[in-house]
Structures are given as C-alpha cells and as structure tokens.
Residue, then its C-alpha position, 0 to 999 in steps of 0.5 A: m500500500s502506497c503512502v499517497c492520498e487517493i483524493c488529492g495525491k498528497g505523498k511523502i516529502l523528503g527533508n532534513s532532520v537537524d540535531t542540535r546541542g547547547r543552550a539557547k542564548r535567550l536562556k542565558g546560554v552560549g547558543t545552540k550548535v548544529t551537530g548533525i543533519t540527516r535526511r528524513a521523510f515527512k509522511p501525510n496523515l492518512q486515514r482509512i475510511r469507508v466512503t459511498t461511491e456514486n452507484g451506492t456501493s461502499k469502498t475503503i480508501r486512504v484519505c489525508a486528514q486535510c481532505l477529511r476536514c474540508d469535506a472532500v469525501t462523503r463518508r459511508i451512511v451506516h444507519r438512517p437517521f431516527q424516524f418515528k414509526k407510523i401509527e395507523k388509526k383504525a376507524d371505529a365503525e358504529 
C-alpha cells in the first residue's frame, strides 16, 4: 500500500532532520550548535475510511486528514437517521 492520498495525491516529502546541542542564548546560554543533519521523510496523515461511491456501493480508501476536514469525501451512511414509526388509526365503525 502506497503512502499517497487517493483524493488529492498528497505523498511523502523528503527533508532534513537537524540535531542540535547547547543552550539557547535567550536562556542565558552560549547558543545552540548544529551537530548533525540527516535526511528524513515527512509522511501525510492518512486515514482509512469507508466512503459511498456514486452507484451506492461502499469502498475503503486512504484519505489525508486535510481532505477529511474540508469535506472532500462523503463518508459511508451506516444507519438512517431516527424516524418515528407510523401509527395507523383504525376507524371505529358504529
């Protein structure tokens, strides 16, 4: 399974991890020094959710949290909202 959002195509991005030592000058130190820089991957926050497709079937897809927050997908409808039962009144024939 790839680490890519199926809606917007957001994937992992490569960057740097910077290691420092020392105490900051604002905390009465002599300053921080960089002791190492290594490559790392920034991965998207992917969630596996079930969505309802156009023809009414449900499907599991991997979607990033940003697409979930902006309502780019419609989640699967599990239950119908609460509805009152219809009560039929019987006519008393006298």
